[in-house]
All heavy atoms as a GROMACS GRO file, in nm:
protein
  398
    1MET      N    1 -19.490   0.251 -20.931
    1MET     CA    2 -19.407   0.144 -20.883
    1MET      C    3 -19.433   0.017 -20.961
    1MET      O    4 -19.546  -0.024 -20.981
    1MET     CB    5 -19.431   0.128 -20.731
    1MET     CG    6 -19.345   0.021 -20.673
    1MET     SD    7 -19.371  -0.013 -20.498
    1MET     CE    8 -19.313   0.135 -20.430
    2ALA      N    9 -19.326  -0.053 -21.003
    2ALA     CA   10 -19.339  -0.172 -21.082
    2ALA      C   11 -19.349  -0.291 -20.985
    2ALA      O   12 -19.305  -0.290 -20.876
    2ALA     CB   13 -19.216  -0.189 -21.176
    3ALA      N   14 -19.408  -0.400 -21.038
    3ALA     CA   15 -19.419  -0.521 -20.962
    3ALA      C   16 -19.290  -0.590 -20.944
    3ALA      O   17 -19.204  -0.588 -21.033
    3ALA     CB   18 -19.518  -0.614 -21.039
    4ALA      N   19 -19.270  -0.657 -20.831
    4ALA     CA   20 -19.145  -0.731 -20.805
    4ALA      C   21 -19.152  -0.856 -20.886
    4ALA      O   22 -19.250  -0.937 -20.879
    4ALA     CB   23 -19.136  -0.764 -20.656
    5VAL      N   24 -19.053  -0.877 -20.969
    5VAL     CA   25 -19.042  -0.998 -21.051
    5VAL      C   26 -18.908  -1.071 -21.037
    5VAL      O   27 -18.889  -1.180 -21.098
    5VAL     CB   28 -19.070  -0.961 -21.200
    5VAL    CG1   29 -19.211  -0.917 -21.221
    5VAL    CG2   30 -18.968  -0.859 -21.253
    6HIS      N   31 -18.815  -1.011 -20.959
    6HIS     CA   32 -18.680  -1.075 -20.941
    6HIS      C   33 -18.655  -1.094 -20.792
    6HIS      O   34 -18.680  -1.008 -20.712
    6HIS     CB   35 -18.569  -0.990 -20.997
    6HIS     CG   36 -18.569  -0.977 -21.146
    6HIS    ND1   37 -18.504  -1.070 -21.228
    6HIS    CD2   38 -18.626  -0.894 -21.234
    6HIS    CE1   39 -18.520  -1.040 -21.353
    6HIS    NE2   40 -18.597  -0.936 -21.360
    7ALA      N   41 -18.603  -1.214 -20.758
    7ALA     CA   42 -18.557  -1.234 -20.625
    7ALA      C   43 -18.414  -1.172 -20.612
    7ALA      O   44 -18.327  -1.196 -20.691
    7ALA     CB   45 -18.548  -1.384 -20.594
    8ASP      N   46 -18.402  -1.101 -20.502
    8ASP     CA   47 -18.266  -1.031 -20.478
    8ASP      C   48 -18.217  -1.071 -20.341
    8ASP      O   49 -18.293  -1.059 -20.242
    8ASP     CB   50 -18.288  -0.878 -20.489
    8ASP     CG   51 -18.160  -0.803 -20.466
    8ASP    OD1   52 -18.063  -0.827 -20.542
    8ASP    OD2   53 -18.161  -0.713 -20.378
    9HIS      N   54 -18.096  -1.118 -20.330
    9HIS     CA   55 -18.034  -1.146 -20.200
    9HIS      C   56 -18.003  -1.013 -20.132
    9HIS      O   57 -17.939  -0.923 -20.193
    9HIS     CB   58 -17.906  -1.231 -20.224
    9HIS     CG   59 -17.936  -1.368 -20.273
    9HIS    ND1   60 -17.943  -1.395 -20.405
    9HIS    CD2   61 -17.969  -1.478 -20.206
    9HIS    CE1   62 -17.971  -1.521 -20.424
    9HIS    NE2   63 -17.997  -1.576 -20.301
   10TYR      N   64 -18.049  -1.003 -20.008
   10TYR     CA   65 -18.032  -0.875 -19.937
   10TYR      C   66 -18.034  -0.899 -19.787
   10TYR      O   67 -18.117  -0.980 -19.742
   10TYR     CB   68 -18.147  -0.779 -19.978
   10TYR     CG   69 -18.136  -0.643 -19.912
   10TYR    CD1   70 -18.052  -0.551 -19.964
   10TYR    CD2   71 -18.200  -0.618 -19.797
   10TYR    CE1   72 -18.036  -0.421 -19.901
   10TYR    CE2   73 -18.190  -0.492 -19.735
   10TYR     CZ   74 -18.105  -0.398 -19.788
   10TYR     OH   75 -18.094  -0.278 -19.733
   11PRO      N   76 -17.951  -0.839 -19.710
   11PRO     CA   77 -17.855  -0.736 -19.739
   11PRO      C   78 -17.723  -0.800 -19.793
   11PRO      O   79 -17.637  -0.724 -19.840
   11PRO     CB   80 -17.834  -0.665 -19.611
   11PRO     CG   81 -17.859  -0.765 -19.510
   11PRO     CD   82 -17.965  -0.857 -19.565
   12LEU      N   83 -17.707  -0.927 -19.777
   12LEU     CA   84 -17.582  -0.994 -19.824
   12LEU      C   85 -17.601  -1.054 -19.964
   12LEU      O   86 -17.716  -1.091 -19.999
   12LEU     CB   87 -17.533  -1.105 -19.729
   12LEU     CG   88 -17.508  -1.060 -19.585
   12LEU    CD1   89 -17.478  -1.180 -19.496
   12LEU    CD2   90 -17.394  -0.962 -19.577
   13SER      N   91 -17.502  -1.063 -20.040
   13SER     CA   92 -17.511  -1.131 -20.175
   13SER      C   93 -17.516  -1.284 -20.154
   13SER      O   94 -17.482  -1.332 -20.042
   13SER     CB   95 -17.390  -1.092 -20.256
   13SER     OG   96 -17.272  -1.155 -20.205
   14ARG      N   97 -17.555  -1.353 -20.257
   14ARG     CA   98 -17.555  -1.498 -20.252
   14ARG      C   99 -17.415  -1.546 -20.216
   14ARG      O  100 -17.396  -1.635 -20.133
   14ARG     CB  101 -17.598  -1.556 -20.387
   14ARG     CG  102 -17.580  -1.708 -20.393
   14ARG     CD  103 -17.632  -1.765 -20.524
   14ARG     NE  104 -17.774  -1.791 -20.517
   14ARG     CZ  105 -17.834  -1.895 -20.452
   14ARG    NH1  106 -17.763  -1.986 -20.396
   14ARG    NH2  107 -17.964  -1.909 -20.457
   15ARG      N  108 -17.314  -1.489 -20.277
   15ARG     CA  109 -17.176  -1.529 -20.251
   15ARG      C  110 -17.136  -1.511 -20.102
   15ARG      O  111 -17.079  -1.598 -20.042
   15ARG     CB  112 -17.082  -1.445 -20.339
   15ARG     CG  113 -16.932  -1.484 -20.326
   15ARG     CD  114 -16.847  -1.408 -20.425
   15ARG     NE  115 -16.882  -1.447 -20.557
   15ARG     CZ  116 -16.896  -1.364 -20.661
   15ARG    NH1  117 -16.874  -1.231 -20.644
   15ARG    NH2  118 -16.927  -1.403 -20.782
   16GLU      N  119 -17.176  -1.396 -20.050
   16GLU     CA  120 -17.144  -1.370 -19.906
   16GLU      C  121 -17.222  -1.468 -19.815
   16GLU      O  122 -17.164  -1.516 -19.715
   16GLU     CB  123 -17.181  -1.225 -19.873
   16GLU     CG  124 -17.093  -1.124 -19.940
   16GLU     CD  125 -17.145  -0.985 -19.929
   16GLU    OE1  126 -17.271  -0.965 -19.929
   16GLU    OE2  127 -17.064  -0.890 -19.916
   17LEU      N  128 -17.342  -1.499 -19.850
   17LEU     CA  129 -17.420  -1.592 -19.764
   17LEU      C  130 -17.357  -1.732 -19.771
   17LEU      O  131 -17.339  -1.797 -19.663
   17LEU     CB  132 -17.568  -1.604 -19.822
   17LEU     CG  133 -17.652  -1.481 -19.795
   17LEU    CD1  134 -17.781  -1.486 -19.876
   17LEU    CD2  135 -17.683  -1.462 -19.649
   18VAL      N  136 -17.317  -1.778 -19.882
   18VAL     CA  137 -17.253  -1.912 -19.901
   18VAL      C  138 -17.120  -1.910 -19.826
   18VAL      O  139 -17.092  -2.008 -19.751
   18VAL     CB  140 -17.237  -1.948 -20.047
   18VAL    CG1  141 -17.149  -2.074 -20.061
   18VAL    CG2  142 -17.377  -1.967 -20.118
   19GLU      N  143 -17.044  -1.805 -19.832
   19GLU     CA  144 -16.919  -1.796 -19.768
   19GLU      C  145 -16.932  -1.808 -19.614
   19GLU      O  146 -16.840  -1.856 -19.549
   19GLU     CB  147 -16.843  -1.670 -19.800
   19GLU     CG  148 -16.781  -1.663 -19.940
   19GLU     CD  149 -16.725  -1.534 -19.979
   19GLU    OE1  150 -16.738  -1.435 -19.902
   19GLU    OE2  151 -16.669  -1.523 -20.089
   20GLN      N  152 -17.045  -1.758 -19.567
   20GLN     CA  153 -17.071  -1.759 -19.421
   20GLN      C  154 -17.141  -1.889 -19.377
   20GLN      O  155 -17.178  -1.907 -19.259
   20GLN     CB  156 -17.155  -1.638 -19.383
   20GLN     CG  157 -17.078  -1.506 -19.396
   20GLN     CD  158 -17.153  -1.386 -19.347
   20GLN    OE1  159 -17.246  -1.397 -19.273
   20GLN    NE2  160 -17.114  -1.273 -19.401
   21GLY      N  161 -17.164  -1.983 -19.470
   21GLY     CA  162 -17.228  -2.108 -19.441
   21GLY      C  163 -17.381  -2.095 -19.419
   21GLY      O  164 -17.437  -2.181 -19.358
   22LEU      N  165 -17.438  -1.986 -19.470
   22LEU     CA  166 -17.582  -1.964 -19.455
   22LEU      C  167 -17.656  -2.015 -19.577
   22LEU      O  168 -17.596  -2.030 -19.683
   22LEU     CB  169 -17.610  -1.814 -19.433
   22LEU     CG  170 -17.544  -1.753 -19.313
   22LEU    CD1  171 -17.560  -1.599 -19.317
   22LEU    CD2  172 -17.603  -1.808 -19.185
   23ASP      N  173 -17.786  -2.044 -19.559
   23ASP     CA  174 -17.870  -2.096 -19.666
   23ASP      C  175 -17.912  -1.975 -19.762
   23ASP      O  176 -17.998  -1.898 -19.722
   23ASP     CB  177 -17.990  -2.162 -19.610
   23ASP     CG  178 -18.086  -2.219 -19.719
   23ASP    OD1  179 -18.054  -2.207 -19.838
   23ASP    OD2  180 -18.191  -2.273 -19.684
   24ALA      N  181 -17.847  -1.965 -19.874
   24ALA     CA  182 -17.873  -1.852 -19.962
   24ALA      C  183 -18.014  -1.860 -20.024
   24ALA      O  184 -18.062  -1.757 -20.076
   24ALA     CB  185 -17.770  -1.852 -20.080
   25ASP      N  186 -18.084  -1.971 -20.011
   25ASP     CA  187 -18.221  -1.984 -20.064
   25ASP      C  188 -18.326  -1.958 -19.960
   25ASP      O  189 -18.445  -1.970 -19.989
   25ASP     CB  190 -18.237  -2.124 -20.127
   25ASP     CG  191 -18.149  -2.140 -20.248
   25ASP    OD1  192 -18.129  -2.044 -20.324
   25ASP    OD2  193 -18.099  -2.249 -20.268
   26ASP      N  194 -18.291  -1.930 -19.839
   26ASP     CA  195 -18.384  -1.898 -19.732
   26ASP      C  196 -18.446  -1.764 -19.759
   26ASP      O  197 -18.375  -1.664 -19.777
   26ASP     CB  198 -18.312  -1.900 -19.593
   26ASP     CG  199 -18.409  -1.885 -19.476
   26ASP    OD1  200 -18.513  -1.818 -19.493
   26ASP    OD2  201 -18.372  -1.942 -19.374
   27PRO      N  202 -18.578  -1.752 -19.763
   27PRO     CA  203 -18.646  -1.625 -19.791
   27PRO      C  204 -18.603  -1.508 -19.696
   27PRO      O  205 -18.617  -1.397 -19.738
   27PRO     CB  206 -18.792  -1.657 -19.778
   27PRO     CG  207 -18.801  -1.802 -19.800
   27PRO     CD  208 -18.671  -1.862 -19.747
   28GLN      N  209 -18.558  -1.539 -19.578
   28GLN     CA  210 -18.517  -1.430 -19.483
   28GLN      C  211 -18.399  -1.354 -19.536
   28GLN      O  212 -18.368  -1.242 -19.489
   28GLN     CB  213 -18.491  -1.480 -19.343
   28GLN     CG  214 -18.359  -1.557 -19.333
   28GLN     CD  215 -18.336  -1.595 -19.181
   28GLN    OE1  216 -18.409  -1.552 -19.096
   28GLN    NE2  217 -18.230  -1.670 -19.161
   29HIS      N  218 -18.325  -1.410 -19.635
   29HIS     CA  219 -18.210  -1.344 -19.693
   29HIS      C  220 -18.239  -1.279 -19.826
   29HIS      O  221 -18.147  -1.260 -19.911
   29HIS     CB  222 -18.094  -1.445 -19.715
   29HIS     CG  223 -18.052  -1.506 -19.585
   29HIS    ND1  224 -17.998  -1.439 -19.480
   29HIS    CD2  225 -18.053  -1.638 -19.550
   29HIS    CE1  226 -17.973  -1.524 -19.381
   29HIS    NE2  227 -18.006  -1.645 -19.421
   30GLY      N  228 -18.365  -1.246 -19.849
   30GLY     CA  229 -18.403  -1.194 -19.982
   30GLY      C  230 -18.515  -1.095 -19.974
   30GLY      O  231 -18.577  -1.069 -19.876
   31ARG      N  232 -18.538  -1.041 -20.090
   31ARG     CA  233 -18.649  -0.945 -20.114
   31ARG      C  234 -18.687  -0.950 -20.262
   31ARG      O  235 -18.609  -0.996 -20.348
   31ARG     CB  236 -18.611  -0.804 -20.075
   31ARG     CG  237 -18.498  -0.750 -20.159
   31ARG     CD  238 -18.451  -0.618 -20.113
   31ARG     NE  239 -18.336  -0.572 -20.195
   31ARG     CZ  240 -18.274  -0.462 -20.182
   31ARG    NH1  241 -18.321  -0.368 -20.095
   31ARG    NH2  242 -18.175  -0.428 -20.258
   32GLY      N  243 -18.805  -0.905 -20.298
   32GLY     CA  244 -18.842  -0.895 -20.436
   32GLY      C  245 -18.815  -0.757 -20.490
   32GLY      O  246 -18.840  -0.657 -20.419
   33LEU      N  247 -18.771  -0.752 -20.617
   33LEU     CA  248 -18.749  -0.622 -20.682
   33LEU      C  249 -18.798  -0.625 -20.823
   33LEU      O  250 -18.803  -0.737 -20.888
   33LEU     CB  251 -18.596  -0.589 -20.684
   33LEU     CG  252 -18.521  -0.556 -20.554
   33LEU    CD1  253 -18.374  -0.538 -20.581
   33LEU    CD2  254 -18.579  -0.434 -20.489
   34CYS      N  255 -18.835  -0.516 -20.876
   34CYS     CA  256 -18.871  -0.502 -21.019
   34CYS      C  257 -18.741  -0.514 -21.101
   34CYS      O  258 -18.624  -0.497 -21.040
   34CYS     CB  259 -18.941  -0.371 -21.051
   34CYS     SG  260 -18.840  -0.225 -21.029
   35GLN      N  261 -18.746  -0.538 -21.225
   35GLN     CA  262 -18.634  -0.557 -21.308
   35GLN      C  263 -18.532  -0.441 -21.310
   35GLN      O  264 -18.414  -0.458 -21.288
   35GLN     CB  265 -18.671  -0.599 -21.455
   35GLN     CG  266 -18.559  -0.644 -21.541
   35GLN     CD  267 -18.473  -0.526 -21.599
   35GLN    OE1  268 -18.532  -0.424 -21.635
   35GLN    NE2  269 -18.346  -0.545 -21.606
   36PRO      N  270 -18.580  -0.313 -21.329
   36PRO     CA  271 -18.489  -0.206 -21.329
   36PRO      C  272 -18.415  -0.184 -21.194
   36PRO      O  273 -18.294  -0.159 -21.188
   36PRO     CB  274 -18.571  -0.079 -21.362
   36PRO     CG  275 -18.694  -0.137 -21.425
   36PRO     CD  276 -18.714  -0.268 -21.369
   37CYS      N  277 -18.486  -0.207 -21.084
   37CYS     CA  278 -18.423  -0.190 -20.946
   37CYS      C  279 -18.325  -0.306 -20.924
   37CYS      O  280 -18.219  -0.285 -20.867
   37CYS     CB  281 -18.535  -0.196 -20.839
   37CYS     SG  282 -18.638  -0.044 -20.836
   38HIS      N  283 -18.358  -0.424 -20.970
   38HIS     CA  284 -18.265  -0.537 -20.950
   38HIS      C  285 -18.137  -0.515 -21.028
   38HIS      O  286 -18.028  -0.534 -20.974
   38HIS     CB  287 -18.330  -0.673 -20.992
   38HIS     CG  288 -18.250  -0.791 -20.967
   38HIS    ND1  289 -18.165  -0.846 -21.065
   38HIS    CD2  290 -18.224  -0.861 -20.857
   38HIS    CE1  291 -18.104  -0.951 -21.013
   38HIS    NE2  292 -18.130  -0.962 -20.886
   39SER      N  293 -18.152  -0.469 -21.150
   39SER     CA  294 -18.034  -0.438 -21.235
   39SER      C  295 -17.946  -0.331 -21.167
   39SER      O  296 -17.826  -0.338 -21.166
   39SER     CB  297 -18.075  -0.397 -21.375
   39SER     OG  298 -18.135  -0.504 -21.438
   40ARG      N  299 -18.007  -0.226 -21.120
   40ARG     CA  300 -17.936  -0.115 -21.061
   40ARG      C  301 -17.866  -0.164 -20.930
   40ARG      O  302 -17.746  -0.132 -20.913
   40ARG     CB  303 -18.028   0.001 -21.026
   40ARG     CG  304 -17.957   0.125 -20.970
   40ARG     CD  305 -18.048   0.235 -20.926
   40ARG     NE  306 -18.135   0.196 -20.819
   40ARG     CZ  307 -18.267   0.180 -20.827
   40ARG    NH1  308 -18.332   0.202 -20.945
   40ARG    NH2  309 -18.343   0.144 -20.729
   41GLU      N  310 -17.934  -0.238 -20.850
   41GLU     CA  311 -17.874  -0.282 -20.728
   41GLU      C  312 -17.756  -0.378 -20.751
   41GLU      O  313 -17.651  -0.369 -20.688
   41GLU     CB  314 -17.980  -0.360 -20.642
   41GLU     CG  315 -18.077  -0.272 -20.569
   41GLU     CD  316 -18.018  -0.194 -20.456
   41GLU    OE1  317 -17.939  -0.246 -20.382
   41GLU    OE2  318 -18.053  -0.077 -20.446
   42THR      N  319 -17.776  -0.469 -20.846
   42THR     CA  320 -17.665  -0.559 -20.881
   42THR      C  321 -17.546  -0.487 -20.938
   42THR      O  322 -17.428  -0.514 -20.898
   42THR     CB  323 -17.713  -0.663 -20.985
   42THR    OG1  324 -17.826  -0.736 -20.925
   42THR    CG2  325 -17.603  -0.765 -21.022
   43ALA      N  326 -17.566  -0.386 -21.017
   43ALA     CA  327 -17.458  -0.309 -21.080
   43ALA      C  328 -17.380  -0.232 -20.974
   43ALA      O  329 -17.258  -0.220 -20.976
   43ALA     CB  330 -17.509  -0.214 -21.185
   44GLU      N  331 -17.455  -0.181 -20.873
   44GLU     CA  332 -17.391  -0.102 -20.765
   44GLU      C  333 -17.320  -0.186 -20.668
   44GLU      O  334 -17.215  -0.152 -20.624
   44GLU     CB  335 -17.496  -0.019 -20.695
   44GLU     CG  336 -17.551   0.097 -20.775
   44GLU     CD  337 -17.662   0.173 -20.707
   44GLU    OE1  338 -17.692   0.142 -20.589
   44GLU    OE2  339 -17.721   0.256 -20.771
   45ARG      N  340 -17.381  -0.301 -20.628
   45ARG     CA  341 -17.328  -0.386 -20.516
   45ARG      C  342 -17.234  -0.499 -20.563
   45ARG      O  343 -17.160  -0.546 -20.492
   45ARG     CB  344 -17.444  -0.441 -20.440
   45ARG     CG  345 -17.527  -0.332 -20.366
   45ARG     CD  346 -17.653  -0.386 -20.305
   45ARG     NE  347 -17.632  -0.498 -20.221
   45ARG     CZ  348 -17.622  -0.494 -20.087
   45ARG    NH1  349 -17.624  -0.379 -20.024
   45ARG    NH2  350 -17.605  -0.599 -20.012
   46GLN      N  351 -17.253  -0.545 -20.688
   46GLN     CA  352 -17.174  -0.657 -20.741
   46GLN      C  353 -17.134  -0.638 -20.883
   46GLN      O  354 -17.173  -0.711 -20.970
   46GLN     CB  355 -17.261  -0.786 -20.728
   46GLN     CG  356 -17.307  -0.820 -20.590
   46GLN     CD  357 -17.403  -0.936 -20.596
   46GLN    OE1  358 -17.370  -1.044 -20.646
   46GLN    NE2  359 -17.527  -0.922 -20.543
   47PRO      N  360 -17.057  -0.532 -20.905
   47PRO     CA  361 -17.017  -0.509 -21.046
   47PRO      C  362 -16.935  -0.624 -21.104
   47PRO      O  363 -16.858  -0.684 -21.033
   47PRO     CB  364 -16.934  -0.378 -21.034
   47PRO     CG  365 -16.883  -0.376 -20.890
   47PRO     CD  366 -16.988  -0.438 -20.810
   48GLY      N  367 -16.957  -0.650 -21.228
   48GLY     CA  368 -16.884  -0.750 -21.298
   48GLY      C  369 -16.870  -0.718 -21.441
   48GLY      O  370 -16.918  -0.615 -21.488
   49GLY      N  371 -16.791  -0.795 -21.515
   49GLY     CA  372 -16.772  -0.772 -21.658
   49GLY      C  373 -16.705  -0.631 -21.677
   49GLY      O  374 -16.613  -0.601 -21.607
   50TRP      N  375 -16.753  -0.556 -21.767
   50TRP     CA  376 -16.690  -0.429 -21.807
   50TRP      C  377 -16.705  -0.326 -21.692
   50TRP      O  378 -16.632  -0.234 -21.687
   50TRP     CB  379 -16.755  -0.370 -21.933
   50TRP     CG  380 -16.905  -0.350 -21.921
   50TRP    CD1  381 -17.004  -0.435 -21.950
   50TRP    CD2  382 -16.965  -0.225 -21.874
   50TRP    NE1  383 -17.130  -0.374 -21.923
   50TRP    CE2  384 -17.106  -0.246 -21.878
   50TRP    CE3  385 -16.914  -0.106 -21.830
   50TRP    CZ2  386 -17.191  -0.148 -21.835
   50TRP    CZ3  387 -17.007  -0.009 -21.788
   50TRP    CH2  388 -17.143  -0.032 -21.794
   51ALA      N  389 -16.800  -0.348 -21.599
   51ALA     CA  390 -16.820  -0.250 -21.491
   51ALA      C  391 -16.730  -0.279 -21.372
   51ALA      O  392 -16.721  -0.198 -21.281
   51ALA     CB  393 -16.968  -0.262 -21.435
   52ALA      N  394 -16.653  -0.389 -21.374
   52ALA     CA  395 -16.565  -0.423 -21.255
   52ALA      C  396 -16.452  -0.333 -21.240
   52ALA      O  397 -16.390  -0.278 -21.326
   52ALA     CB  398 -16.517  -0.570 -21.274
   0.00000   0.00000   0.00000
């Protein structure tokens, strides 16, 4: 298991938190992930660019 090095908004995305008027920087809305897991989660939950 790799060390967590990225902050990940979970279970809602930063965009969803802001839309709901919540503090997206509050630690209760996040978790730590390693780089490969963060990339995978972002690609699955928030596709953008060529993956959209």
